[in-house]
C-alpha positions in Angstrom: 94.9 73.8 221.6 95.7 73.1 225.5 92.9 72.4 227.7 92.5 73.4 231.7 90.7 70.5 234.3 88.4 71.7 236.4 91.1 71.5 239.1 93.0 73.7 237.3 90.7 76.3 236.7 89.4 76.4 240.2 93.8 76.8 241.8 93.8 79.4 239.2 90.8 80.9 240.0 91.9 80.3 244.0 95.9 82.5 243.7 93.5 86.0 241.4 91.4 85.7 244.8 94.0 85.3 247.0 96.2 88.4 245.0 93.3 90.1 245.7 92.6 90.0 248.8 96.0 89.7 249.9 98.5 91.8 248.6 100.8 92.2 251.0 101.1 87.8 250.6 103.1 89.2 247.1 106.3 89.5 246.4 107.6 92.2 246.4 104.4 93.8 248.0 105.0 96.8 250.1 102.3 98.7 252.9 102.1 102.1 253.7 100.5 102.3 256.6 98.9 105.7 258.2 98.1 106.4 262.3 99.3 109.1 265.4 102.9 109.3 266.4 103.0 107.8 270.1 104.3 110.7 272.4 107.4 109.6 272.5 107.8 109.9 268.6 106.8 113.7 268.1 111.7 114.1 269.0 111.7 111.9 266.0 109.1 114.6 264.1 112.1 117.8 265.0 114.8 114.8 264.2 113.4 115.3 259.8 113.1 119.3 261.2 116.3 119.5 262.1 117.6 117.8 259.5 115.2 119.5 256.6 117.2 123.1 258.2 114.4 124.1 260.6 116.0 124.5 262.8 113.9 123.7 266.2 114.2 123.8 269.6 115.2 121.3 271.6 112.6 121.6 273.8 109.9 121.4 271.5 108.2 117.5 270.3 107.3 118.1 274.5 105.7 121.3 273.8 103.7 121.0 271.1 102.1 117.6 272.2 100.1 119.3 274.7 98.3 120.4 271.8 96.7 117.3 269.5 98.8 114.7 270.3 96.4 112.5 267.7 97.3 116.0 265.3 100.7 113.9 264.4 100.4 111.1 261.8 103.1 109.1 260.4 103.5 107.4 257.2 105.5 104.2 257.5 106.4 101.5 254.4 107.4 98.4 255.5 106.8 99.0 259.1 109.8 101.7 258.8 108.8 105.8 258.7 108.5 106.5 255.3 106.6 110.0 256.3 105.5 112.6 258.5 103.0 115.4 259.3 101.1 117.0 262.2 97.7 118.6 262.0 96.7 119.9 265.2 93.4 121.2 265.4 93.7 123.5 268.9 89.9 123.7 268.6 86.6 123.7 267.4 87.0 126.2 264.7 90.7 126.2 263.9 93.8 123.8 263.2 97.4 124.6 262.4 100.0 122.2 259.5 102.9 121.5 260.0 106.2 118.5 259.5 105.2 118.2 256.3 108.3 115.6 255.5 109.1 112.9 253.4 111.8 111.1 253.3 114.3 111.9 250.8 115.2 109.1 248.9 111.2 108.1 249.4 109.8 111.7 247.4 107.8 111.6 244.2 106.2 108.3 245.3 102.4 109.8 247.0 104.0 108.7 249.8 103.4 112.8 250.5 99.8 113.5 250.0 98.7 110.6 251.2 99.4 111.9 254.3 98.4 115.2 253.6 94.8 114.1 252.8 95.1 112.2 256.3 95.1 115.6 257.8 93.0 117.3 255.5 90.8 114.3 257.5 92.1 115.2 261.0 91.7 118.9 260.3 87.5 118.4 258.9 85.8 121.6 258.7 88.1 123.0 260.8 90.4 126.9 259.3 93.8 125.6 258.7 97.1 127.2 258.6 100.2 126.4 257.8 103.6 128.0 257.4 104.4 126.5 253.9 107.8 126.7 251.7 107.1 129.3 248.8 108.1 126.8 245.8 105.1 125.4 247.6 102.3 127.3 246.8 100.6 127.2 244.2 100.0 123.3 244.8 98.8 124.6 248.5 96.1 126.8 246.1 95.7 123.0 244.6 94.4 122.4 247.7 92.3 125.1 248.6 94.9 127.6 250.8 95.7 131.3 249.7 97.6 132.8 251.1 98.1 135.6 253.8 101.7 136.9 254.2 104.4 136.5 253.5 107.2 135.6 257.0 110.8 136.3 256.7 113.5 134.5 259.2 116.0 137.4 260.4 119.1 135.7 262.3 122.3 137.4 263.5 124.9 137.5 266.3 123.3 139.6 269.4 123.6 143.0 270.0 125.8 144.5 273.3 123.7 146.0 275.4 122.9 147.9 278.1 120.5 146.5 280.9 118.7 149.8 281.5 116.9 149.8 278.8 115.6 146.8 280.2 113.8 148.4 283.1 110.8 147.3 283.8 110.8 143.4 283.1 109.6 140.4 284.7 109.5 137.1 284.6 106.8 136.2 282.2 106.4 133.1 284.3 104.7 135.8 287.0 103.0 136.9 284.7 98.6 136.0 285.3 97.7 133.4 282.7 95.4 134.5 281.9 96.5 138.1 281.1 98.9 136.2 279.2 96.1 134.7 276.8 94.0 137.4 276.7 96.2 139.1 274.9 98.2 136.0 272.9 94.3 135.8 271.6 94.6 139.1 269.2 98.1 138.0 267.3 96.2 133.7 267.5 93.2 133.0 265.8 92.2 130.0 268.6 92.9 129.5 272.7 96.1 128.0 273.3 96.3 128.1 276.8 97.2 124.2 277.9 100.2 125.3 275.1 101.3 128.6 276.0 101.5 127.1 279.7 104.0 124.8 278.5 105.6 127.1 276.4 106.7 129.3 278.8 106.7 127.1 281.6 109.6 124.2 279.8 113.3 124.4 281.3 115.6 126.0 278.9 112.8 128.3 277.8 112.8 131.9 279.6 110.3 134.6 278.7 110.2 138.4 279.4 107.3 140.7 279.8 106.7 144.7 280.4 104.2 146.0 282.4 102.9 148.9 283.0 100.4 149.7 285.1 99.1 145.9 285.5 99.1 146.0 281.7 101.1 144.0 279.3 102.5 145.6 277.4 105.1 143.4 275.2 105.6 139.9 276.3 107.8 137.5 274.5 110.1 133.9 275.2 113.5 132.8 273.8 114.6 128.8 273.6 117.7 127.3 272.5 117.8 125.5 269.6 119.8 122.8 267.1 121.3 126.4 266.3 121.6 129.0 268.7 118.5 130.6 269.5 115.6 131.3 268.3 112.8 133.9 270.1 109.2 133.7 269.7 105.8 134.3 269.6 107.2 138.2 270.5 104.4 140.5 270.9 104.0 143.7 271.5 102.6 147.2 269.9 104.7 149.6 270.0 108.1 148.3 268.5 110.3 150.6 270.8 108.4 147.6 273.8 109.0 144.7 271.9 112.8 145.5 271.2 113.1 146.0 275.6 111.4 142.5 275.7 114.1 141.6 273.5 117.2 142.8 274.7 115.4 141.4 278.2 115.4 138.1 276.9 118.4 137.8 274.7 120.3 139.1 278.1 119.2 136.9 280.4 119.9 133.4 278.3 123.0 134.8 277.2 122.4 134.1 273.4 125.4 135.2 271.1 123.3 134.3 267.6 120.0 134.0 267.7 116.7 134.6 264.9 113.6 135.8 265.1 110.1 135.2 262.7 109.2 138.4 261.1 105.5 138.8 259.4 106.8 140.7 255.7 103.3 142.8 256.5 104.2 144.5 259.6 107.1 146.2 258.4 108.0 148.1 262.7 108.7 144.2 263.5 111.1 144.2 259.8 112.3 147.9 260.3 113.6 146.5 264.0 115.0 143.0 262.6 117.0 144.6 260.1 118.1 147.1 263.1 119.6 144.7 264.8 122.1 143.6 262.3 120.0 140.9 261.1 119.6 139.2 257.7 116.4 137.5 256.4 117.8 133.6 256.0 114.7 132.3 254.5 111.1 133.2 253.7 107.5 130.4 254.8 104.4 131.7 253.2 101.6 132.2 255.3 98.0 129.9 254.3 94.7 129.2 254.6 92.6 126.7 254.2 89.5 129.0 254.7 88.9 132.1 256.3 92.1 133.8 256.8 91.9 134.9 260.4 91.3 138.4 261.7 94.6 139.2 263.7 96.5 141.8 264.8 100.1 140.5 263.0 100.8 144.6 263.7 101.4 142.9 267.2 103.3 139.9 266.2 107.7 141.4 266.1 107.8 137.5 266.5 105.5 134.3 265.2 105.5 131.5 268.2 107.1 128.9 265.2 106.5 127.7 262.1 105.4 123.9 262.7 102.3 125.3 265.3 101.6 128.7 263.5 
């Protein structure tokens, strides 16, 4: 029988305690830390989104940062970016989740669910919206999300057009911000005045509006992306007005290839996209945790962004 000296027992016990308290001192151990991104790091989120084929705009990062900088989270493995997610709080009642990405070689190791939980903690008791890939709907349901509608990303070549169809359009930045904000509240569950101001006035973004008798009938923004241009938001009560703004945006930007993210349940928007010869590229699921907000989906001819709603 082997006997241990008192000193040997104490050394063995101390080693166990050290391993429990300071696991990072043990060989082959890794540290996974989640923290808010610094302002300049939000561009990393758009770079990863581009790698996933989501085609973000060149100025998206600076615009997104105006909403809730603390809502952009990064998970670091041994100090290196491993996973990320955003869950921006628009107000005390509504959040929107996006940029849910894990580095491909690190998937399946639980890092994704850890940043997900951190994002849900940041949202608190707010209603949370997301535009997720269809294949993940079942997983989102397990987290309490319910399907509201599907979105289709349509893409194609800008049609040739005559300028007479654009009569009555004005630059969106010349329209009263209060007028834009009031109209936006019909299609979005929370106030996003600061975001819209940045979105409309950022270099490389072009906005157009259709006014009649001082009433804002339709408006939209086009921006350059990694591939082509995207139009969003595009808001109107009538398909003809939406098309007028859309064509004005294409003419003003000189876009050749463009994309439009359309709620599938807005049949007028789908019909407009198809009439322009656009083809569906992929589908997302608009889902909400909490009560599904009451918004005028029939007025949404183009979603602003799958990352921020």
